KERODREN-241328 format. One line per 2 residues: their letters; for each residue x, y, z of C-alpha. Coordinates in steps of 0.05 Angstrom, whole numbers. Example, Ala and Ser with C-alpha at 12.3 -4.5 7.8 and 13.67 -1.06 7.14 Angstrom:
REM residues 2
as	246 -90 156 | 273 -21 143
This chain:
REM residues 798
mv	3451 -1664 948 | 3454 -1591 966
kd	3529 -1592 954 | 3518 -1622 885
ka	3468 -1568 868 | 3517 -1515 890
ed	3571 -1545 848 | 3525 -1547 787
rt	3511 -1473 795 | 3585 -1456 801
lq	3609 -1410 745 | 3667 -1435 704
yq	3724 -1388 685 | 3740 -1382 611
qt	3804 -1348 590 | 3799 -1293 538
lm	3847 -1243 508 | 3843 -1191 564
yg	3801 -1201 627 | 3770 -1270 618
ry	3698 -1286 632 | 3655 -1333 674
tq	3604 -1379 643 | 3553 -1430 665
el	3541 -1498 635 | 3487 -1496 582
gv	3447 -1553 613 | 3443 -1520 681
ya	3425 -1454 650 | 3372 -1484 606
ke	3338 -1519 665 | 3336 -1456 706
ea	3311 -1414 648 | 3257 -1465 631
ar	3234 -1466 704 | 3232 -1390 705
lr	3191 -1386 641 | 3144 -1441 665
dg	3132 -1405 731 | 3124 -1339 697
ga	3075 -1367 647 | 3034 -1398 702
rd	3030 -1333 739 | 3012 -1295 675
gg	2960 -1346 657 | 2930 -1343 726
al	2928 -1268 724 | 2896 -1269 655
rr	2843 -1318 678 | 2828 -1276 739
nt	2821 -1213 697 | 2777 -1245 644
sv	2734 -1280 695 | 2713 -1215 727
rs	2675 -1187 668 | 2677 -1196 594
ra	2697 -1144 543 | 2626 -1134 523
ad	2606 -1117 594 | 2665 -1069 598
ll	2644 -1035 535 | 2572 -1030 558
ey	2593 -999 624 | 2639 -951 586
ek	2580 -927 544 | 2534 -917 603
dp	2582 -881 649 | 2588 -807 629
ca	2655 -800 665 | 2684 -862 634
kc	2723 -823 582 | 2754 -778 634
qs	2772 -837 677 | 2802 -874 618
ca	2843 -812 599 | 2867 -803 670
sr	2887 -876 673 | 2927 -871 609
cq	2961 -808 633 | 2977 -842 699
kf	3008 -902 664 | 3048 -857 618
li	3073 -815 676 | 3095 -876 715
sr	3128 -908 655 | 3167 -845 637
vg	3183 -815 705 | 3179 -873 753
ed	3145 -881 820 | 3207 -866 861
wi	3218 -799 828 | 3146 -778 838
fl	3148 -800 911 | 3213 -763 925
il	3189 -699 891 | 3124 -698 930
lg	3162 -713 995 | 3212 -657 984
ll	3157 -608 965 | 3113 -626 1024
ma	3171 -621 1074 | 3194 -554 1046
lv	3124 -526 1055 | 3118 -553 1126
sw	3186 -526 1146 | 3173 -457 1117
vm	3104 -452 1149 | 3132 -474 1216
dy	3189 -423 1213 | 3140 -369 1196
ai	3094 -388 1254 | 3153 -393 1302
af	3179 -324 1283 | 3109 -296 1291
cq	3102 -324 1361 | 3170 -297 1382
ea	3155 -229 1354 | 3089 -229 1391
qk	3126 -241 1457 | 3172 -183 1443
wm	3114 -139 1424 | 3079 -155 1489
yg	3143 -142 1528 | 3158 -76 1492
gl	3087 -50 1499 | 3091 -54 1575
ds	3156 -17 1584 | 3125 31 1633
nl	3112 -23 1685 | 3167 -72 1703
ll	3120 -121 1738 | 3074 -125 1679
qy	3134 -135 1634 | 3157 -194 1676
ia	3087 -224 1677 | 3081 -218 1601
wv	3152 -245 1590 | 3140 -306 1634
ty	3067 -322 1621 | 3072 -325 1545
pv	3122 -383 1541 | 3089 -420 1600
vl	3023 -419 1563 | 3054 -443 1498
it	3094 -499 1530 | 3035 -522 1572
fs	2990 -523 1510 | 3043 -562 1472
ag	3051 -614 1528 | 2976 -621 1538
ft	2959 -625 1464 | 3013 -676 1451
qi	2992 -718 1511 | 2919 -720 1491
la	2927 -731 1416 | 2991 -773 1408
pq	3041 -783 1465 | 3088 -815 1414
av	3103 -745 1387 | 3142 -726 1450
gs	3217 -717 1444 | 3264 -716 1386
gi	3246 -774 1341 | 3315 -794 1318
pe	3324 -849 1371 | 3257 -881 1351
mk	3274 -876 1277 | 3340 -908 1292
ti	3305 -969 1319 | 3250 -970 1266
lr	3302 -973 1210 | 3330 -1034 1245
gv	3264 -1070 1239 | 3229 -1052 1304
vl	3155 -1036 1298 | 3131 -980 1344
ke	3056 -976 1353 | 3023 -913 1324
yl	3089 -878 1314 | 3079 -863 1240
tf	3005 -842 1239 | 2969 -780 1218
kt	2949 -759 1288 | 3023 -764 1309
fv	3040 -719 1251 | 2989 -667 1273
ak	3012 -670 1345 | 3086 -665 1325
vi	3078 -605 1280 | 3032 -564 1325
gl	3069 -583 1389 | 3137 -567 1359
tc	3113 -500 1333 | 3087 -479 1401
al	3149 -505 1437 | 3198 -468 1392
gs	3153 -406 1390 | 3159 -400 1465
gm	3233 -382 1460 | 3257 -440 1502
pl	3326 -469 1486 | 3299 -525 1442
gk	3317 -551 1373 | 3281 -567 1309
eg	3327 -616 1272 | 3312 -680 1310
pf	3236 -672 1309 | 3238 -655 1236
vh	3269 -723 1221 | 3207 -753 1253
va	3162 -705 1215 | 3194 -725 1149
sl	3186 -798 1166 | 3113 -786 1182
ca	3103 -751 1115 | 3137 -809 1079
al	3093 -861 1113 | 3029 -822 1098
ls	3052 -807 1027 | 3065 -881 1016
kf	2992 -896 1032 | 2971 -841 984
ma	3015 -868 929 | 2988 -938 941
al	2917 -913 932 | 2936 -871 871
fg	2986 -913 834 | 2989 -981 868
gi	3050 -1017 844 | 3108 -1023 892
ym	3070 -987 946 | 3013 -1037 947
ee	3010 -1095 995 | 3044 -1158 976
pf	3003 -1219 956 | 3008 -1252 1024
eg	2957 -1224 1072 | 2973 -1170 1123
sk	3043 -1152 1099 | 3072 -1094 1062
ne	3134 -1082 1022 | 3181 -1073 1081
lr	3243 -1063 1039 | 3210 -1006 1001
nt	3185 -974 1065 | 3255 -976 1095
em	3285 -944 1033 | 3234 -887 1034
ls	3243 -876 1109 | 3318 -870 1099
aa	3307 -817 1046 | 3257 -782 1091
ca	3309 -776 1147 | 3355 -740 1099
vg	3299 -694 1077 | 3284 -676 1149
vg	3353 -649 1161 | 3361 -620 1092
cc	3299 -576 1093 | 3310 -556 1165
fa	3377 -520 1153 | 3376 -517 1077
ap	3436 -565 1080 | 3423 -623 1033
ig	3493 -654 1033 | 3502 -649 1107
gv	3431 -673 1118 | 3442 -737 1079
lf	3508 -752 1115 | 3480 -734 1183
si	3418 -778 1173 | 3462 -837 1154
ev	3507 -827 1215 | 3452 -821 1267
ts	3401 -871 1241 | 3438 -926 1206
tf	3494 -975 1221 | 3483 -1006 1153
fa	3464 -962 1094 | 3447 -989 1025
vr	3484 -950 972 | 3424 -955 926
ny	3388 -906 973 | 3442 -854 966
wr	3412 -820 905 | 3343 -819 936
gf	3368 -782 997 | 3408 -731 957
fa	3353 -718 907 | 3297 -709 958
at	3340 -668 1006 | 3366 -622 950
fs	3297 -611 921 | 3268 -596 990
af	3325 -548 1009 | 3316 -512 943
if	3241 -503 952 | 3252 -481 1024
rv	3299 -424 1004 | 3257 -405 944
la	3197 -395 990 | 3240 -349 1033
vw	3256 -307 972 | 3184 -308 950
nq	3163 -282 1018 | 3215 -226 1012
ee	3255 -252 1071 | 3317 -257 1028
et	3339 -224 964 | 3365 -288 933
it	3380 -359 953 | 3434 -353 1006
al	3459 -391 1067 | 3418 -390 1130
fk	3474 -358 1172 | 3517 -325 1120
tr	3587 -306 1142 | 3637 -258 1111
fr	3705 -285 1131 | 3764 -265 1089
ld	3782 -318 1038 | 3854 -301 1022
fp	3881 -316 1092 | 3825 -339 1139
fd	3872 -366 1193 | 3946 -375 1206
lq	3981 -441 1215 | 3999 -422 1286
el	3925 -419 1304 | 3916 -494 1292
pa	3936 -513 1364 | 3883 -466 1390
fa	3831 -500 1345 | 3854 -568 1369
il	3848 -548 1442 | 3779 -520 1426
gi	3759 -588 1396 | 3784 -627 1457
ac	3747 -581 1504 | 3683 -589 1463
gf	3692 -664 1469 | 3691 -660 1545
gg	3633 -611 1542 | 3592 -656 1497
al	3602 -716 1542 | 3582 -674 1602
fv	3519 -650 1567 | 3497 -722 1552
yl	3512 -743 1623 | 3474 -684 1653
nr	3413 -696 1609 | 3410 -770 1629
li	3423 -753 1702 | 3364 -705 1704
ve	3317 -758 1676 | 3342 -812 1724
cm	3337 -766 1784 | 3265 -749 1766
rk	3249 -823 1761 | 3282 -839 1828
qk	3241 -786 1864 | 3180 -830 1875
ti	3139 -777 1910 | 3152 -722 1860
nk	3146 -770 1802 | 3080 -796 1825
fl	3052 -727 1837 | 3076 -695 1773
lr	3075 -750 1721 | 3041 -814 1741
np	2976 -796 1773 | 2922 -822 1726
sl	2866 -790 1766 | 2893 -720 1754
pv	2926 -719 1685 | 2932 -643 1690
rr	2989 -653 1740 | 3032 -678 1683
lv	3034 -607 1658 | 3064 -581 1722
yp	3135 -603 1706 | 3141 -568 1638
al	3107 -507 1666 | 3156 -502 1725
vt	3216 -512 1679 | 3191 -458 1631
ll	3177 -410 1689 | 3248 -420 1715
vs	3282 -410 1648 | 3239 -350 1630
tl	3253 -317 1696 | 3328 -324 1688
tf	3326 -297 1617 | 3283 -236 1635
pp	3321 -178 1602 | 3317 -127 1658
gf	3336 -181 1707 | 3392 -233 1702
gq	3380 -239 1627 | 3416 -173 1614
fm	3482 -207 1631 | 3472 -265 1582
ag	3437 -234 1522 | 3371 -262 1545
ql	3329 -220 1498 | 3358 -252 1435
tq	3329 -312 1399 | 3372 -370 1377
he	3375 -345 1306 | 3395 -275 1327
sl	3448 -302 1375 | 3480 -345 1321
va	3482 -286 1272 | 3518 -244 1324
lf	3566 -300 1345 | 3587 -314 1273
dn	3604 -241 1262 | 3676 -232 1236
rt	3687 -168 1276 | 3725 -169 1341
wc	3682 -149 1400 | 3737 -127 1446
rq	3808 -100 1446 | 3852 -101 1507
gv	3792 -128 1547 | 3747 -67 1532
ae	3686 -76 1490 | 3682 -38 1425
ef	3624 5 1406 | 3570 -39 1376
dy	3523 -22 1321 | 3457 -15 1358
is	3418 -27 1295 | 3440 -99 1297
hh	3436 -148 1355 | 3507 -139 1378
ha	3488 -90 1432 | 3457 -146 1473
wk	3527 -172 1488 | 3550 -105 1517
hp	3536 -86 1589 | 3564 -24 1623
qv	3583 -63 1686 | 3613 -126 1656
nv	3656 -139 1595 | 3644 -187 1538
fi	3681 -244 1571 | 3635 -246 1631
tl	3575 -242 1585 | 3599 -300 1543
il	3617 -343 1603 | 3549 -332 1635
fi	3516 -345 1568 | 3552 -412 1560
im	3540 -436 1631 | 3467 -416 1635
kf	3449 -442 1566 | 3485 -507 1580
wm	3443 -529 1639 | 3380 -496 1614
sa	3384 -535 1549 | 3398 -600 1587
va	3336 -589 1630 | 3290 -562 1576
tt	3302 -622 1530 | 3272 -668 1584
mp	3204 -635 1580 | 3148 -678 1551
vp	3141 -636 1488 | 3165 -646 1416
cg	3235 -618 1417 | 3307 -631 1397
af	3375 -614 1425 | 3418 -602 1364
mp	3406 -527 1357 | 3416 -509 1431
vf	3481 -549 1431 | 3502 -516 1366
li	3490 -448 1398 | 3529 -465 1461
ga	3587 -489 1419 | 3586 -424 1379
gf	3588 -384 1444 | 3646 -424 1471
gr	3684 -416 1405 | 3670 -342 1406
lv	3699 -338 1477 | 3763 -373 1454
ge	3767 -328 1393 | 3759 -265 1435
im	3814 -290 1482 | 3860 -302 1422
av	3843 -232 1396 | 3864 -202 1464
mf	3927 -244 1467 | 3946 -223 1396
pd	3916 -154 1386 | 3955 -141 1323
gi	3944 -211 1296 | 3996 -264 1280
ha	4052 -243 1236 | 4066 -285 1175
dg	4115 -266 1120 | 4116 -194 1143
sv	4040 -187 1136 | 3992 -176 1194
yp	3927 -216 1194 | 3881 -201 1253
iv	3846 -257 1290 | 3775 -273 1267
pg	3734 -294 1328 | 3675 -313 1284
gy	3717 -369 1255 | 3727 -398 1324
av	3652 -394 1336 | 3640 -435 1273
vg	3692 -487 1295 | 3663 -491 1365
aa	3591 -500 1340 | 3612 -558 1295
al	3656 -590 1348 | 3606 -589 1406
sg	3547 -612 1364 | 3590 -667 1335
av	3612 -689 1404 | 3540 -693 1430
th	3514 -732 1369 | 3578 -771 1354
tv	3578 -749 1282 | 3628 -717 1235
st	3577 -692 1185 | 3564 -631 1229
av	3625 -601 1195 | 3590 -605 1128
iv	3526 -576 1159 | 3566 -517 1185
fe	3595 -504 1116 | 3526 -504 1085
lt	3497 -460 1140 | 3551 -407 1134
gq	3561 -412 1060 | 3637 -413 1067
is	3689 -468 1071 | 3747 -423 1090
hi	3756 -458 1157 | 3748 -529 1131
lp	3814 -553 1160 | 3804 -526 1231
vm	3732 -550 1232 | 3752 -621 1212
ia	3808 -624 1263 | 3764 -599 1320
vi	3705 -645 1301 | 3749 -707 1298
la	3783 -692 1364 | 3716 -676 1398
na	3687 -742 1373 | 3748 -781 1398
va	3741 -751 1468 | 3665 -756 1473
qs	3661 -827 1447 | 3710 -851 1499
lq	3669 -820 1556 | 3594 -824 1540
ps	3547 -852 1487 | 3515 -804 1439
ly	3454 -765 1460 | 3409 -808 1416
ds	3437 -873 1444 | 3429 -845 1514
ii	3355 -831 1500 | 3348 -901 1472
ri	3373 -929 1538 | 3327 -883 1578
kk	3266 -904 1537 | 3288 -977 1538
lp	3281 -983 1462 | 3304 -1049 1431
yl	3369 -1027 1401 | 3439 -1056 1407
pe	3490 -999 1407 | 3560 -1004 1380
lg	3618 -1017 1426 | 3652 -952 1445
mg	3725 -935 1450 | 3764 -975 1501
hh	3721 -1037 1491 | 3754 -1067 1430
ek	3776 -1128 1469 | 3702 -1148 1473
yn	3703 -1162 1399 | 3743 -1224 1415
ir	3689 -1252 1461 | 3657 -1315 1432
ve	3589 -1345 1444 | 3619 -1402 1483
di	3648 -1352 1533 | 3580 -1325 1554
mv	3533 -1384 1539 | 3501 -1427 1592
rd	3532 -1496 1586 | 3486 -1534 1634
vr	3426 -1531 1587 | 3362 -1567 1608
fi	3334 -1607 1550 | 3286 -1663 1534
tl	3294 -1719 1484 | 3246 -1758 1440
ss	3251 -1817 1490 | 3241 -1777 1554
sy	3195 -1810 1603 | 3141 -1780 1646
rd	3188 -1781 1705 | 3239 -1741 1666
lq	3188 -1689 1647 | 3162 -1685 1718
em	3232 -1675 1745 | 3246 -1623 1692
ll	3184 -1583 1710 | 3195 -1588 1784
tg	3269 -1570 1787 | 3277 -1521 1731
ql	3247 -1452 1720 | 3265 -1443 1646
kt	3209 -1415 1603 | 3234 -1452 1541
la	3262 -1523 1538 | 3306 -1550 1483
lv	3284 -1613 1446 | 3341 -1658 1421
es	3341 -1724 1385 | 3378 -1764 1439
re	3428 -1755 1494 | 3482 -1785 1450
sm	3473 -1745 1386 | 3447 -1680 1418
il	3419 -1658 1352 | 3373 -1598 1363
lg	3304 -1611 1335 | 3269 -1550 1364
si	3243 -1521 1428 | 3179 -1521 1469
er	3154 -1470 1519 | 3144 -1491 1590
lq	3070 -1472 1589 | 3058 -1513 1526
lq	3092 -1573 1557 | 3050 -1567 1619
sl	2987 -1561 1577 | 3005 -1624 1537
ls	3019 -1663 1600 | 2954 -1640 1631
lq	2917 -1662 1568 | 2949 -1732 1568
lg	2957 -1746 1642 | 2912 -1697 1677
rq	2853 -1711 1722 | 2802 -1709 1666
rr	2841 -1759 1625 | 2848 -1805 1685
le	2773 -1802 1699 | 2758 -1818 1626
yl	2802 -1879 1631 | 2766 -1902 1693
rq	2698 -1892 1660 | 2718 -1934 1602
la	2747 -1988 1647 | 2683 -1989 1688
qd	2641 -1995 1626 | 2682 -2054 1602
ng	2675 -2090 1669 | 2601 -2073 1677
ts	2579 -2100 1610 | 2618 -2165 1613
dh	2577 -2229 1614 | 2620 -2264 1664
lp	2661 -2231 1719 | 2720 -2264 1751
sl	2703 -2313 1806 | 2765 -2295 1844
tt	2785 -2232 1879 | 2839 -2199 1836
ds	2878 -2135 1838 | 2886 -2102 1772
tp	2930 -2042 1759 | 2912 -2004 1696
ss	2963 -1972 1650 | 2944 -1904 1674
pc	2984 -1885 1735 | 2926 -1848 1765
ah	2881 -1904 1790 | 2882 -1972 1823
th	2824 -2021 1812 | 2805 -2076 1861
ih	2754 -2128 1837 | 2721 -2171 1889
sn	2674 -2229 1871 | 2630 -2266 1921
as	2614 -2335 1894 | 2546 -2360 1912
tn	2497 -2410 1884 | 2441 -2361 1895
ts	2417 -2325 1832 | 2420 -2260 1869
tr	2495 -2263 1871 | 2524 -2193 1874
qv	2591 -2178 1843 | 2630 -2118 1866
vr	2678 -2076 1826 | 2716 -2027 1870
fl	2756 -1967 1843 | 2805 -1929 1886
is	2811 -1861 1853 | 2855 -1804 1877
te	2826 -1736 1861 | 2886 -1698 1887
es	2916 -1655 1833 | 2987 -1630 1831
ss	3014 -1570 1793 | 3069 -1614 1767
fs	3020 -1666 1742 | 3043 -1719 1791
pv	2987 -1771 1796 | 2992 -1791 1869
vs	2948 -1848 1894 | 2924 -1838 1964
nv	2942 -1896 2010 | 2901 -1869 2068
ql	2829 -1891 2062 | 2775 -1851 2097
pl	2731 -1885 2150 | 2664 -1907 2130
ks	2605 -1872 2163 | 2538 -1902 2177
al	2503 -1855 2129 | 2533 -1891 2069
kt	2529 -1963 2094 | 2500 -2008 2041
vs	2457 -2070 2044 | 2478 -2133 2080
ai	2495 -2168 2016 | 2564 -2138 2019
sd	2618 -2186 2035 | 2634 -2196 2108
te	2707 -2192 2093 | 2703 -2117 2087
tp	2728 -2078 2146 | 2698 -2017 2177
ns	2756 -1977 2150 | 2743 -1996 2079
sq	2737 -1944 2025 | 2673 -1904 2012
tl	2621 -1942 1973 | 2569 -1927 1922
sc	2519 -1978 1896 | 2490 -1968 1827
ad	2439 -2006 1786 | 2453 -2052 1729
qd	2451 -2027 1658 | 2380 -2053 1651
ke	2356 -2010 1709 | 2340 -1936 1700
ll	2348 -1914 1771 | 2418 -1898 1797
ev	2435 -1887 1870 | 2477 -1826 1886
rk	2513 -1818 1951 | 2549 -1758 1980
kq	2606 -1764 2028 | 2644 -1708 2062
gc	2627 -1655 2011 | 2648 -1697 1950
nf	2593 -1701 1898 | 2588 -1751 1843
rv	2536 -1774 1794 | 2530 -1843 1764
gv	2490 -1855 1700 | 2478 -1913 1654
gv	2545 -1940 1632 | 2574 -1917 1699
ly	2581 -1843 1680 | 2626 -1815 1735
ec	2639 -1743 1755 | 2670 -1718 1819
dt	2681 -1647 1845 | 2752 -1636 1866
rr	2769 -1659 1936 | 2839 -1671 1959
gc	2855 -1741 1981 | 2786 -1774 1978
vw	2779 -1846 1953 | 2716 -1874 1922
sl	2692 -1945 1918 | 2642 -1963 1864
rv	2600 -2027 1869 | 2564 -2054 1809
ha	2504 -2100 1822 | 2500 -2159 1774
């Protein structure tokens, strides 16, 4: 029947002059259209009845006349409907999201810059005392990091970390508790501001993806309260428009990257690469529109605050455009990309190794992180890491050999400079007005400074990103890649001091171009993305090195993907988030694995005709939590499944001790109310497997003949619901011996006895034997406390 319906809906091809067309039979189309109109009319009629049943027009008019604000409300409602009909809910949502994220990003950057300037002011004001300078330089970031960790832990622990791994799982349908709430937003913004203001090697891009998603989730609730429509809950209770939420979260991820670096195009591509394995094309325009609007507002605010003269790139470069690089430099760029691939894999491995080592150290882990009685101890680890990093970057100390006094923004501006820092291995005279003098030391040359900078920043960033504070790793990795590229560029400048000759013209080496290539390659290798090339172009404002950047990024990705997962997939594994990563390079043969290759063939199942013995054997021998239910052993048609606990509960309900006792009560009632009992001694076995009944009759001409009904009941319970009848009868003690009317054929080793009155008598005799209590009421009401292996005998006087 389903096949016939599918054939009826099949479109028929009709040949025309050019392309042809597909049509559907008129009868089928008419039926579907009529059903659609009928359903739509029913819904419209129901809605109309619901609306008119609430209040009549006269009541509405009366309320309108009484309410002084009714005219304003009516005008606002009409303006709202007009705005939605002309502009659309999506456009309003995306505009508000971009505006809100631009404001948050600009305010955070302003606060971060203020905190970093405050640290330098404290350090510079104590230049007369080296010890006080050290205390000020170290204490300031320790306080900020400790406050960030404590504030986040108290308010919303979900705000810790980057946020991209969690958003990657949320966009796949996983629900994370309290991850997109207002208190998480507050903890993320304040904690991230303090963490970045401390000057630690931490990033902003990953957390801003989470911040943008939080804004989108909160803005959706606001839009639902203001406009309703697609943001309201669906008719069925307790559910929301999940498809709409997913679309808006995808756009929010693009906005988070776009407003962070003022890179809308790279932000959209980067968000798609790191958060989605499947991306709906219909969301493309949403991401571009919101990211572009947010990046525009972000740079306009910088101009309004007189930070920039006009809208420019964040790290503007001035490379020559006529001949930025020579063809003979491409092998150097390729080697740089391969080296960045190995470096990116090493960074991911080192970051994961630090976390695993901390988890394996049970004593340290228990003392620092998992002591609920002293939650303050959780702040010891970030404080110690910050103290170590701050001590090593102290400018009069070891920091003078690695440009420790520069912030990340100042370091990138210096590394992207198109001037050569050295010639013949000797450093040139730097302009001390700028930040270039930090790379010059009278005792070491630029190469030593760059090597120390790369090595120290590498492990410092890997350790710092493990702190329980809101932080990312993109910007530190980007800075390390720029330093490594600058080192290669300076080496090339020394090897070719007069530049590479081409067509009789001399073009000197531009080390800043190598820094740009290295930054894109290393960040791409760590995140397994290619869109970092586009982000670099938007950050620098130039695409003169587009070919070297693309070559280096692709080679770095090829090397890194064959060695380690991306940083975000590694964090997903560490946090045990429910996410299935893609198969990496070198595992393509696993695509040919079928389900039958990994499935369990000896599957335990039950059928519709399974007996109690089959179920008992299944429960005793198997440990499966879920059992398959099939029609029969021959057809093996799967009907469903049942959990082990449910099956045990059903068996207990049907064959358990309570059910067996109820059966015996009913059987005793039937025998006790009968007018004539059997004159012969018979053994009757009831259908229930839990009891055996022995009926003895003593024939006598005397009217006081006493008939005896004896029940042998096993009260032993088994976890597998096996109703075992005890064959061992307990000896009879003198305390429970009954009157002499009992048959002489009974042996001293007969079962325990209880004599009860007839139905006409009110008094019932209750006996206790060996701790087993039972009550007998009219109708032979029976109840026994559990005792393993005891057997009762009930005698009914007639």
